[in-house]
LUMLUMDREN-2810 file (N, C-alpha, C; in Angstrom, 1 decimal):
<atoms>
<atom><aa>M</aa><ch>A</ch><at>N</at><xx>0.8</xx><yy>-1.2</yy><zz>0.0</zz></atom>
<atom><aa>M</aa><ch>A</ch><at>CA</at><xx>0.0</xx><yy>0.0</yy><zz>0.0</zz></atom>
<atom><aa>M</aa><ch>A</ch><at>C</at><xx>0.9</xx><yy>1.2</yy><zz>0.0</zz></atom>
<atom><aa>A</aa><ch>A</ch><at>N</at><xx>0.5</xx><yy>2.2</yy><zz>-0.8</zz></atom>
<atom><aa>A</aa><ch>A</ch><at>CA</at><xx>1.3</xx><yy>3.4</yy><zz>-0.9</zz></atom>
<atom><aa>A</aa><ch>A</ch><at>C</at><xx>1.2</xx><yy>4.3</yy><zz>0.3</zz></atom>
<atom><aa>T</aa><ch>A</ch><at>N</at><xx>2.3</xx><yy>4.9</yy><zz>0.7</zz></atom>
<atom><aa>T</aa><ch>A</ch><at>CA</at><xx>2.3</xx><yy>5.7</yy><zz>1.9</zz></atom>
<atom><aa>T</aa><ch>A</ch><at>C</at><xx>2.2</xx><yy>7.2</yy><zz>1.6</zz></atom>
<atom><aa>E</aa><ch>A</ch><at>N</at><xx>2.5</xx><yy>7.5</yy><zz>0.4</zz></atom>
<atom><aa>E</aa><ch>A</ch><at>CA</at><xx>2.5</xx><yy>9.0</yy><zz>0.1</zz></atom>
<atom><aa>E</aa><ch>A</ch><at>C</at><xx>1.2</xx><yy>9.3</yy><zz>-0.5</zz></atom>
<atom><aa>K</aa><ch>A</ch><at>N</at><xx>0.8</xx><yy>10.6</yy><zz>-0.3</zz></atom>
<atom><aa>K</aa><ch>A</ch><at>CA</at><xx>-0.5</xx><yy>11.1</yy><zz>-0.8</zz></atom>
<atom><aa>K</aa><ch>A</ch><at>C</at><xx>-0.3</xx><yy>11.6</yy><zz>-2.3</zz></atom>
<atom><aa>A</aa><ch>A</ch><at>N</at><xx>-1.4</xx><yy>11.4</yy><zz>-3.0</zz></atom>
<atom><aa>A</aa><ch>A</ch><at>CA</at><xx>-1.4</xx><yy>11.9</yy><zz>-4.4</zz></atom>
<atom><aa>A</aa><ch>A</ch><at>C</at><xx>-1.5</xx><yy>13.4</yy><zz>-4.4</zz></atom>
<atom><aa>E</aa><ch>A</ch><at>N</at><xx>-0.9</xx><yy>14.1</yy><zz>-5.4</zz></atom>
<atom><aa>E</aa><ch>A</ch><at>CA</at><xx>-1.0</xx><yy>15.5</yy><zz>-5.5</zz></atom>
<atom><aa>E</aa><ch>A</ch><at>C</at><xx>-2.5</xx><yy>15.9</yy><zz>-5.7</zz></atom>
<atom><aa>T</aa><ch>A</ch><at>N</at><xx>-2.9</xx><yy>16.9</yy><zz>-5.1</zz></atom>
<atom><aa>T</aa><ch>A</ch><at>CA</at><xx>-4.3</xx><yy>17.4</yy><zz>-5.3</zz></atom>
<atom><aa>T</aa><ch>A</ch><at>C</at><xx>-4.4</xx><yy>18.9</yy><zz>-5.5</zz></atom>
<atom><aa>D</aa><ch>A</ch><at>N</at><xx>-5.3</xx><yy>19.3</yy><zz>-6.3</zz></atom>
<atom><aa>D</aa><ch>A</ch><at>CA</at><xx>-5.6</xx><yy>20.7</yy><zz>-6.4</zz></atom>
<atom><aa>D</aa><ch>A</ch><at>C</at><xx>-7.0</xx><yy>20.9</yy><zz>-5.8</zz></atom>
<atom><aa>R</aa><ch>A</ch><at>N</at><xx>-7.2</xx><yy>22.0</yy><zz>-5.1</zz></atom>
<atom><aa>R</aa><ch>A</ch><at>CA</at><xx>-8.5</xx><yy>22.3</yy><zz>-4.5</zz></atom>
<atom><aa>R</aa><ch>A</ch><at>C</at><xx>-9.2</xx><yy>23.3</yy><zz>-5.4</zz></atom>
<atom><aa>V</aa><ch>A</ch><at>N</at><xx>-10.4</xx><yy>23.0</yy><zz>-5.7</zz></atom>
<atom><aa>V</aa><ch>A</ch><at>CA</at><xx>-11.2</xx><yy>23.8</yy><zz>-6.6</zz></atom>
<atom><aa>V</aa><ch>A</ch><at>C</at><xx>-12.5</xx><yy>24.1</yy><zz>-5.9</zz></atom>
<atom><aa>P</aa><ch>A</ch><at>N</at><xx>-12.9</xx><yy>25.3</yy><zz>-5.7</zz></atom>
<atom><aa>P</aa><ch>A</ch><at>CA</at><xx>-14.2</xx><yy>25.6</yy><zz>-5.1</zz></atom>
<atom><aa>P</aa><ch>A</ch><at>C</at><xx>-15.3</xx><yy>25.2</yy><zz>-6.1</zz></atom>
<atom><aa>V</aa><ch>A</ch><at>N</at><xx>-16.4</xx><yy>24.6</yy><zz>-5.5</zz></atom>
<atom><aa>V</aa><ch>A</ch><at>CA</at><xx>-17.5</xx><yy>24.2</yy><zz>-6.3</zz></atom>
<atom><aa>V</aa><ch>A</ch><at>C</at><xx>-18.8</xx><yy>24.8</yy><zz>-5.7</zz></atom>
<atom><aa>T</aa><ch>A</ch><at>N</at><xx>-19.6</xx><yy>25.3</yy><zz>-6.6</zz></atom>
<atom><aa>T</aa><ch>A</ch><at>CA</at><xx>-20.9</xx><yy>25.9</yy><zz>-6.2</zz></atom>
<atom><aa>T</aa><ch>A</ch><at>C</at><xx>-22.0</xx><yy>24.8</yy><zz>-6.4</zz></atom>
<atom><aa>L</aa><ch>A</ch><at>N</at><xx>-22.8</xx><yy>24.6</yy><zz>-5.4</zz></atom>
<atom><aa>L</aa><ch>A</ch><at>CA</at><xx>-23.9</xx><yy>23.6</yy><zz>-5.5</zz></atom>
<atom><aa>L</aa><ch>A</ch><at>C</at><xx>-25.2</xx><yy>24.3</yy><zz>-5.1</zz></atom>
<atom><aa>A</aa><ch>A</ch><at>N</at><xx>-26.3</xx><yy>23.8</yy><zz>-5.6</zz></atom>
<atom><aa>A</aa><ch>A</ch><at>CA</at><xx>-27.6</xx><yy>24.2</yy><zz>-5.2</zz></atom>
<atom><aa>A</aa><ch>A</ch><at>C</at><xx>-27.8</xx><yy>23.9</yy><zz>-3.7</zz></atom>
<atom><aa>L</aa><ch>A</ch><at>N</at><xx>-28.6</xx><yy>24.7</yy><zz>-3.0</zz></atom>
<atom><aa>L</aa><ch>A</ch><at>CA</at><xx>-28.9</xx><yy>24.5</yy><zz>-1.6</zz></atom>
<atom><aa>L</aa><ch>A</ch><at>C</at><xx>-29.6</xx><yy>23.1</yy><zz>-1.5</zz></atom>
<atom><aa>S</aa><ch>A</ch><at>N</at><xx>-30.5</xx><yy>22.7</yy><zz>-2.4</zz></atom>
<atom><aa>S</aa><ch>A</ch><at>CA</at><xx>-31.1</xx><yy>21.4</yy><zz>-2.3</zz></atom>
<atom><aa>S</aa><ch>A</ch><at>C</at><xx>-30.1</xx><yy>20.3</yy><zz>-2.4</zz></atom>
<atom><aa>T</aa><ch>A</ch><at>N</at><xx>-29.1</xx><yy>20.5</yy><zz>-3.2</zz></atom>
<atom><aa>T</aa><ch>A</ch><at>CA</at><xx>-28.0</xx><yy>19.4</yy><zz>-3.3</zz></atom>
<atom><aa>T</aa><ch>A</ch><at>C</at><xx>-27.3</xx><yy>19.3</yy><zz>-2.0</zz></atom>
<atom><aa>I</aa><ch>A</ch><at>N</at><xx>-26.9</xx><yy>20.5</yy><zz>-1.4</zz></atom>
<atom><aa>I</aa><ch>A</ch><at>CA</at><xx>-26.2</xx><yy>20.5</yy><zz>-0.1</zz></atom>
<atom><aa>I</aa><ch>A</ch><at>C</at><xx>-27.0</xx><yy>19.8</yy><zz>0.9</zz></atom>
<atom><aa>S</aa><ch>A</ch><at>N</at><xx>-28.3</xx><yy>20.1</yy><zz>0.9</zz></atom>
<atom><aa>S</aa><ch>A</ch><at>CA</at><xx>-29.2</xx><yy>19.5</yy><zz>1.9</zz></atom>
<atom><aa>S</aa><ch>A</ch><at>C</at><xx>-29.3</xx><yy>18.0</yy><zz>1.8</zz></atom>
<atom><aa>F</aa><ch>A</ch><at>N</at><xx>-29.3</xx><yy>17.5</yy><zz>0.5</zz></atom>
<atom><aa>F</aa><ch>A</ch><at>CA</at><xx>-29.3</xx><yy>16.1</yy><zz>0.3</zz></atom>
<atom><aa>F</aa><ch>A</ch><at>C</at><xx>-28.0</xx><yy>15.5</yy><zz>0.8</zz></atom>
<atom><aa>L</aa><ch>A</ch><at>N</at><xx>-26.8</xx><yy>16.1</yy><zz>0.5</zz></atom>
<atom><aa>L</aa><ch>A</ch><at>CA</at><xx>-25.5</xx><yy>15.7</yy><zz>1.0</zz></atom>
<atom><aa>L</aa><ch>A</ch><at>C</at><xx>-25.5</xx><yy>15.6</yy><zz>2.5</zz></atom>
<atom><aa>E</aa><ch>A</ch><at>N</at><xx>-26.1</xx><yy>16.6</yy><zz>3.2</zz></atom>
<atom><aa>E</aa><ch>A</ch><at>CA</at><xx>-26.2</xx><yy>16.6</yy><zz>4.6</zz></atom>
<atom><aa>E</aa><ch>A</ch><at>C</at><xx>-27.0</xx><yy>15.4</yy><zz>5.2</zz></atom>
<atom><aa>R</aa><ch>A</ch><at>N</at><xx>-28.0</xx><yy>15.1</yy><zz>4.5</zz></atom>
<atom><aa>R</aa><ch>A</ch><at>CA</at><xx>-28.8</xx><yy>13.9</yy><zz>4.9</zz></atom>
<atom><aa>R</aa><ch>A</ch><at>C</at><xx>-28.0</xx><yy>12.6</yy><zz>4.7</zz></atom>
<atom><aa>L</aa><ch>A</ch><at>N</at><xx>-27.2</xx><yy>12.6</yy><zz>3.7</zz></atom>
<atom><aa>L</aa><ch>A</ch><at>CA</at><xx>-26.3</xx><yy>11.4</yy><zz>3.5</zz></atom>
<atom><aa>L</aa><ch>A</ch><at>C</at><xx>-25.3</xx><yy>11.3</yy><zz>4.6</zz></atom>
<atom><aa>V</aa><ch>A</ch><at>N</at><xx>-24.8</xx><yy>12.5</yy><zz>5.0</zz></atom>
<atom><aa>V</aa><ch>A</ch><at>CA</at><xx>-23.8</xx><yy>12.5</yy><zz>6.1</zz></atom>
<atom><aa>V</aa><ch>A</ch><at>C</at><xx>-24.5</xx><yy>11.9</yy><zz>7.4</zz></atom>
<atom><aa>R</aa><ch>A</ch><at>N</at><xx>-25.7</xx><yy>12.3</yy><zz>7.7</zz></atom>
<atom><aa>R</aa><ch>A</ch><at>CA</at><xx>-26.4</xx><yy>11.8</yy><zz>8.9</zz></atom>
<atom><aa>R</aa><ch>A</ch><at>C</at><xx>-26.6</xx><yy>10.3</yy><zz>8.7</zz></atom>
<atom><aa>Q</aa><ch>A</ch><at>N</at><xx>-26.9</xx><yy>9.9</yy><zz>7.5</zz></atom>
<atom><aa>Q</aa><ch>A</ch><at>CA</at><xx>-27.1</xx><yy>8.4</yy><zz>7.2</zz></atom>
<atom><aa>Q</aa><ch>A</ch><at>C</at><xx>-25.8</xx><yy>7.7</yy><zz>7.4</zz></atom>
<atom><aa>G</aa><ch>A</ch><at>N</at><xx>-24.7</xx><yy>8.3</yy><zz>7.1</zz></atom>
<atom><aa>G</aa><ch>A</ch><at>CA</at><xx>-23.4</xx><yy>7.7</yy><zz>7.3</zz></atom>
<atom><aa>G</aa><ch>A</ch><at>C</at><xx>-22.9</xx><yy>6.7</yy><zz>6.3</zz></atom>
<atom><aa>T</aa><ch>A</ch><at>N</at><xx>-23.6</xx><yy>6.6</yy><zz>5.2</zz></atom>
<atom><aa>T</aa><ch>A</ch><at>CA</at><xx>-23.2</xx><yy>5.6</yy><zz>4.2</zz></atom>
<atom><aa>T</aa><ch>A</ch><at>C</at><xx>-22.2</xx><yy>6.0</yy><zz>3.1</zz></atom>
<atom><aa>H</aa><ch>A</ch><at>N</at><xx>-21.9</xx><yy>7.3</yy><zz>3.0</zz></atom>
<atom><aa>H</aa><ch>A</ch><at>CA</at><xx>-21.0</xx><yy>7.8</yy><zz>1.9</zz></atom>
<atom><aa>H</aa><ch>A</ch><at>C</at><xx>-19.9</xx><yy>8.7</yy><zz>2.4</zz></atom>
<atom><aa>G</aa><ch>A</ch><at>N</at><xx>-19.9</xx><yy>9.0</yy><zz>3.7</zz></atom>
<atom><aa>G</aa><ch>A</ch><at>CA</at><xx>-18.9</xx><yy>9.8</yy><zz>4.3</zz></atom>
<atom><aa>G</aa><ch>A</ch><at>C</at><xx>-19.3</xx><yy>10.5</yy><zz>5.5</zz></atom>
<atom><aa>T</aa><ch>A</ch><at>N</at><xx>-18.4</xx><yy>11.2</yy><zz>6.2</zz></atom>
<atom><aa>T</aa><ch>A</ch><at>CA</at><xx>-18.7</xx><yy>11.8</yy><zz>7.5</zz></atom>
<atom><aa>T</aa><ch>A</ch><at>C</at><xx>-18.8</xx><yy>13.3</yy><zz>7.4</zz></atom>
<atom><aa>S</aa><ch>A</ch><at>N</at><xx>-18.7</xx><yy>13.9</yy><zz>6.2</zz></atom>
<atom><aa>S</aa><ch>A</ch><at>CA</at><xx>-18.8</xx><yy>15.4</yy><zz>6.0</zz></atom>
<atom><aa>S</aa><ch>A</ch><at>C</at><xx>-19.4</xx><yy>15.6</yy><zz>4.6</zz></atom>
<atom><aa>V</aa><ch>A</ch><at>N</at><xx>-20.0</xx><yy>16.8</yy><zz>4.5</zz></atom>
<atom><aa>V</aa><ch>A</ch><at>CA</at><xx>-20.5</xx><yy>17.1</yy><zz>3.1</zz></atom>
<atom><aa>V</aa><ch>A</ch><at>C</at><xx>-19.4</xx><yy>17.0</yy><zz>2.1</zz></atom>
<atom><aa>P</aa><ch>A</ch><at>N</at><xx>-18.3</xx><yy>17.6</yy><zz>2.3</zz></atom>
<atom><aa>P</aa><ch>A</ch><at>CA</at><xx>-17.2</xx><yy>17.5</yy><zz>1.3</zz></atom>
<atom><aa>P</aa><ch>A</ch><at>C</at><xx>-16.8</xx><yy>16.0</yy><zz>1.0</zz></atom>
<atom><aa>G</aa><ch>A</ch><at>N</at><xx>-16.8</xx><yy>15.2</yy><zz>2.1</zz></atom>
<atom><aa>G</aa><ch>A</ch><at>CA</at><xx>-16.4</xx><yy>13.8</yy><zz>2.0</zz></atom>
<atom><aa>G</aa><ch>A</ch><at>C</at><xx>-17.4</xx><yy>13.1</yy><zz>1.2</zz></atom>
<atom><aa>V</aa><ch>A</ch><at>N</at><xx>-18.7</xx><yy>13.3</yy><zz>1.4</zz></atom>
<atom><aa>V</aa><ch>A</ch><at>CA</at><xx>-19.8</xx><yy>12.6</yy><zz>0.7</zz></atom>
<atom><aa>V</aa><ch>A</ch><at>C</at><xx>-19.7</xx><yy>13.1</yy><zz>-0.8</zz></atom>
<atom><aa>A</aa><ch>A</ch><at>N</at><xx>-19.5</xx><yy>14.4</yy><zz>-1.0</zz></atom>
<atom><aa>A</aa><ch>A</ch><at>CA</at><xx>-19.5</xx><yy>14.8</yy><zz>-2.4</zz></atom>
<atom><aa>A</aa><ch>A</ch><at>C</at><xx>-18.3</xx><yy>14.2</yy><zz>-3.1</zz></atom>
<atom><aa>R</aa><ch>A</ch><at>N</at><xx>-17.1</xx><yy>14.2</yy><zz>-2.5</zz></atom>
<atom><aa>R</aa><ch>A</ch><at>CA</at><xx>-15.9</xx><yy>13.6</yy><zz>-3.1</zz></atom>
<atom><aa>R</aa><ch>A</ch><at>C</at><xx>-16.2</xx><yy>12.1</yy><zz>-3.4</zz></atom>
<atom><aa>T</aa><ch>A</ch><at>N</at><xx>-16.8</xx><yy>11.3</yy><zz>-2.5</zz></atom>
<atom><aa>T</aa><ch>A</ch><at>CA</at><xx>-17.1</xx><yy>9.9</yy><zz>-2.8</zz></atom>
<atom><aa>T</aa><ch>A</ch><at>C</at><xx>-18.0</xx><yy>9.8</yy><zz>-4.0</zz></atom>
<atom><aa>L</aa><ch>A</ch><at>N</at><xx>-19.1</xx><yy>10.6</yy><zz>-4.0</zz></atom>
<atom><aa>L</aa><ch>A</ch><at>CA</at><xx>-20.0</xx><yy>10.5</yy><zz>-5.2</zz></atom>
<atom><aa>L</aa><ch>A</ch><at>C</at><xx>-19.4</xx><yy>10.9</yy><zz>-6.5</zz></atom>
<atom><aa>I</aa><ch>A</ch><at>N</at><xx>-18.6</xx><yy>12.0</yy><zz>-6.5</zz></atom>
<atom><aa>I</aa><ch>A</ch><at>CA</at><xx>-17.9</xx><yy>12.4</yy><zz>-7.7</zz></atom>
<atom><aa>I</aa><ch>A</ch><at>C</at><xx>-17.0</xx><yy>11.3</yy><zz>-8.2</zz></atom>
<atom><aa>E</aa><ch>A</ch><at>N</at><xx>-16.2</xx><yy>10.8</yy><zz>-7.3</zz></atom>
<atom><aa>E</aa><ch>A</ch><at>CA</at><xx>-15.2</xx><yy>9.8</yy><zz>-7.7</zz></atom>
<atom><aa>E</aa><ch>A</ch><at>C</at><xx>-15.9</xx><yy>8.6</yy><zz>-8.3</zz></atom>
<atom><aa>E</aa><ch>A</ch><at>N</at><xx>-17.0</xx><yy>8.1</yy><zz>-7.6</zz></atom>
<atom><aa>E</aa><ch>A</ch><at>CA</at><xx>-17.7</xx><yy>7.0</yy><zz>-8.0</zz></atom>
<atom><aa>E</aa><ch>A</ch><at>C</at><xx>-18.4</xx><yy>7.2</yy><zz>-9.4</zz></atom>
<atom><aa>G</aa><ch>A</ch><at>N</at><xx>-18.9</xx><yy>8.4</yy><zz>-9.6</zz></atom>
<atom><aa>G</aa><ch>A</ch><at>CA</at><xx>-19.6</xx><yy>8.8</yy><zz>-10.8</zz></atom>
<atom><aa>G</aa><ch>A</ch><at>C</at><xx>-18.6</xx><yy>8.8</yy><zz>-12.0</zz></atom>
<atom><aa>I</aa><ch>A</ch><at>N</at><xx>-17.4</xx><yy>9.4</yy><zz>-11.7</zz></atom>
<atom><aa>I</aa><ch>A</ch><at>CA</at><xx>-16.4</xx><yy>9.4</yy><zz>-12.8</zz></atom>
<atom><aa>I</aa><ch>A</ch><at>C</at><xx>-15.9</xx><yy>8.0</yy><zz>-13.2</zz></atom>
<atom><aa>R</aa><ch>A</ch><at>N</at><xx>-15.6</xx><yy>7.2</yy><zz>-12.2</zz></atom>
<atom><aa>R</aa><ch>A</ch><at>CA</at><xx>-15.2</xx><yy>5.8</yy><zz>-12.4</zz></atom>
<atom><aa>R</aa><ch>A</ch><at>C</at><xx>-16.3</xx><yy>5.1</yy><zz>-13.2</zz></atom>
<atom><aa>N</aa><ch>A</ch><at>N</at><xx>-17.5</xx><yy>5.2</yy><zz>-12.9</zz></atom>
<atom><aa>N</aa><ch>A</ch><at>CA</at><xx>-18.6</xx><yy>4.5</yy><zz>-13.6</zz></atom>
<atom><aa>N</aa><ch>A</ch><at>C</at><xx>-18.7</xx><yy>5.1</yy><zz>-15.0</zz></atom>
<atom><aa>A</aa><ch>A</ch><at>N</at><xx>-18.6</xx><yy>6.4</yy><zz>-15.2</zz></atom>
<atom><aa>A</aa><ch>A</ch><at>CA</at><xx>-18.7</xx><yy>6.9</yy><zz>-16.5</zz></atom>
<atom><aa>A</aa><ch>A</ch><at>C</at><xx>-17.5</xx><yy>6.5</yy><zz>-17.4</zz></atom>
<atom><aa>I</aa><ch>A</ch><at>N</at><xx>-16.4</xx><yy>6.3</yy><zz>-16.9</zz></atom>
<atom><aa>I</aa><ch>A</ch><at>CA</at><xx>-15.2</xx><yy>5.8</yy><zz>-17.6</zz></atom>
<atom><aa>I</aa><ch>A</ch><at>C</at><xx>-15.5</xx><yy>4.3</yy><zz>-18.0</zz></atom>
<atom><aa>K</aa><ch>A</ch><at>N</at><xx>-15.9</xx><yy>3.5</yy><zz>-17.0</zz></atom>
<atom><aa>K</aa><ch>A</ch><at>CA</at><xx>-16.2</xx><yy>2.1</yy><zz>-17.2</zz></atom>
<atom><aa>K</aa><ch>A</ch><at>C</at><xx>-17.3</xx><yy>1.9</yy><zz>-18.3</zz></atom>
<atom><aa>D</aa><ch>A</ch><at>N</at><xx>-18.3</xx><yy>2.8</yy><zz>-18.2</zz></atom>
<atom><aa>D</aa><ch>A</ch><at>CA</at><xx>-19.4</xx><yy>2.6</yy><zz>-19.2</zz></atom>
<atom><aa>D</aa><ch>A</ch><at>C</at><xx>-19.2</xx><yy>3.3</yy><zz>-20.5</zz></atom>
<atom><aa>G</aa><ch>A</ch><at>N</at><xx>-18.0</xx><yy>3.8</yy><zz>-20.7</zz></atom>
<atom><aa>G</aa><ch>A</ch><at>CA</at><xx>-17.6</xx><yy>4.4</yy><zz>-22.0</zz></atom>
<atom><aa>G</aa><ch>A</ch><at>C</at><xx>-18.2</xx><yy>5.8</yy><zz>-22.2</zz></atom>
<atom><aa>L</aa><ch>A</ch><at>N</at><xx>-18.7</xx><yy>6.4</yy><zz>-21.2</zz></atom>
<atom><aa>L</aa><ch>A</ch><at>CA</at><xx>-19.3</xx><yy>7.8</yy><zz>-21.3</zz></atom>
<atom><aa>L</aa><ch>A</ch><at>C</at><xx>-18.2</xx><yy>8.9</yy><zz>-21.3</zz></atom>
<atom><aa>L</aa><ch>A</ch><at>N</at><xx>-17.1</xx><yy>8.6</yy><zz>-20.6</zz></atom>
<atom><aa>L</aa><ch>A</ch><at>CA</at><xx>-15.9</xx><yy>9.5</yy><zz>-20.6</zz></atom>
<atom><aa>L</aa><ch>A</ch><at>C</at><xx>-14.7</xx><yy>8.8</yy><zz>-21.1</zz></atom>
<atom><aa>A</aa><ch>A</ch><at>N</at><xx>-14.0</xx><yy>9.5</yy><zz>-21.9</zz></atom>
<atom><aa>A</aa><ch>A</ch><at>CA</at><xx>-12.7</xx><yy>9.0</yy><zz>-22.5</zz></atom>
<atom><aa>A</aa><ch>A</ch><at>C</at><xx>-11.8</xx><yy>10.2</yy><zz>-22.8</zz></atom>
<atom><aa>I</aa><ch>A</ch><at>N</at><xx>-10.5</xx><yy>9.9</yy><zz>-22.7</zz></atom>
<atom><aa>I</aa><ch>A</ch><at>CA</at><xx>-9.5</xx><yy>10.9</yy><zz>-23.1</zz></atom>
<atom><aa>I</aa><ch>A</ch><at>C</at><xx>-9.1</xx><yy>10.7</yy><zz>-24.5</zz></atom>
<atom><aa>R</aa><ch>A</ch><at>N</at><xx>-9.3</xx><yy>11.7</yy><zz>-25.3</zz></atom>
<atom><aa>R</aa><ch>A</ch><at>CA</at><xx>-8.9</xx><yy>11.6</yy><zz>-26.7</zz></atom>
<atom><aa>R</aa><ch>A</ch><at>C</at><xx>-7.5</xx><yy>12.0</yy><zz>-26.9</zz></atom>
<atom><aa>D</aa><ch>A</ch><at>N</at><xx>-6.7</xx><yy>11.3</yy><zz>-27.6</zz></atom>
<atom><aa>D</aa><ch>A</ch><at>CA</at><xx>-5.3</xx><yy>11.6</yy><zz>-27.9</zz></atom>
<atom><aa>D</aa><ch>A</ch><at>C</at><xx>-5.3</xx><yy>12.6</yy><zz>-29.1</zz></atom>
<atom><aa>N</aa><ch>A</ch><at>N</at><xx>-5.1</xx><yy>13.9</yy><zz>-28.8</zz></atom>
<atom><aa>N</aa><ch>A</ch><at>CA</at><xx>-5.1</xx><yy>14.9</yy><zz>-29.8</zz></atom>
<atom><aa>N</aa><ch>A</ch><at>C</at><xx>-3.7</xx><yy>15.2</yy><zz>-30.3</zz></atom>
<atom><aa>G</aa><ch>A</ch><at>N</at><xx>-2.7</xx><yy>14.3</yy><zz>-30.0</zz></atom>
<atom><aa>G</aa><ch>A</ch><at>CA</at><xx>-1.4</xx><yy>14.5</yy><zz>-30.5</zz></atom>
<atom><aa>G</aa><ch>A</ch><at>C</at><xx>-0.5</xx><yy>15.4</yy><zz>-29.6</zz></atom>
<atom><aa>K</aa><ch>A</ch><at>N</at><xx>-1.1</xx><yy>16.0</yy><zz>-28.6</zz></atom>
<atom><aa>K</aa><ch>A</ch><at>CA</at><xx>-0.3</xx><yy>16.9</yy><zz>-27.7</zz></atom>
<atom><aa>K</aa><ch>A</ch><at>C</at><xx>0.1</xx><yy>16.1</yy><zz>-26.5</zz></atom>
<atom><aa>S</aa><ch>A</ch><at>N</at><xx>1.3</xx><yy>16.4</yy><zz>-26.0</zz></atom>
<atom><aa>S</aa><ch>A</ch><at>CA</at><xx>1.8</xx><yy>15.7</yy><zz>-24.8</zz></atom>
<atom><aa>S</aa><ch>A</ch><at>C</at><xx>1.2</xx><yy>16.4</yy><zz>-23.6</zz></atom>
<atom><aa>E</aa><ch>A</ch><at>N</at><xx>0.9</xx><yy>15.7</yy><zz>-22.6</zz></atom>
<atom><aa>E</aa><ch>A</ch><at>CA</at><xx>0.4</xx><yy>16.3</yy><zz>-21.3</zz></atom>
<atom><aa>E</aa><ch>A</ch><at>C</at><xx>1.5</xx><yy>16.6</yy><zz>-20.4</zz></atom>
<atom><aa>T</aa><ch>A</ch><at>N</at><xx>1.3</xx><yy>17.7</yy><zz>-19.6</zz></atom>
<atom><aa>T</aa><ch>A</ch><at>CA</at><xx>2.2</xx><yy>18.0</yy><zz>-18.6</zz></atom>
<atom><aa>T</aa><ch>A</ch><at>C</at><xx>1.5</xx><yy>18.1</yy><zz>-17.3</zz></atom>
<atom><aa>K</aa><ch>A</ch><at>N</at><xx>2.1</xx><yy>18.1</yy><zz>-16.1</zz></atom>
<atom><aa>K</aa><ch>A</ch><at>CA</at><xx>1.4</xx><yy>18.2</yy><zz>-14.9</zz></atom>
<atom><aa>K</aa><ch>A</ch><at>C</at><xx>0.5</xx><yy>19.5</yy><zz>-14.8</zz></atom>
<atom><aa>A</aa><ch>A</ch><at>N</at><xx>1.0</xx><yy>20.6</yy><zz>-15.4</zz></atom>
<atom><aa>A</aa><ch>A</ch><at>CA</at><xx>0.2</xx><yy>21.8</yy><zz>-15.3</zz></atom>
<atom><aa>A</aa><ch>A</ch><at>C</at><xx>-1.1</xx><yy>21.7</yy><zz>-16.1</zz></atom>
<atom><aa>E</aa><ch>A</ch><at>N</at><xx>-1.2</xx><yy>20.8</yy><zz>-17.0</zz></atom>
<atom><aa>E</aa><ch>A</ch><at>CA</at><xx>-2.4</xx><yy>20.6</yy><zz>-17.8</zz></atom>
<atom><aa>E</aa><ch>A</ch><at>C</at><xx>-3.5</xx><yy>19.8</yy><zz>-17.2</zz></atom>
<atom><aa>H</aa><ch>A</ch><at>N</at><xx>-3.2</xx><yy>19.1</yy><zz>-16.1</zz></atom>
<atom><aa>H</aa><ch>A</ch><at>CA</at><xx>-4.2</xx><yy>18.3</yy><zz>-15.4</zz></atom>
<atom><aa>H</aa><ch>A</ch><at>C</at><xx>-5.2</xx><yy>19.1</yy><zz>-14.7</zz></atom>
</atoms>
């Protein structure tokens, strides 16, 4: 198991109050995380992984090389 943390960038996100309320309910339920940001992170990660697996998201090779700054 890796002991070092992955590099992360923090990006502020604006959500509808109804969405935040739903995330707060999930926090109280305790099934997806222990904080609103934690629940949101879990759901976003899960959604992205499912979209990749289902072929809804893909990275197209446009001939440009990627650098860390482009991520």
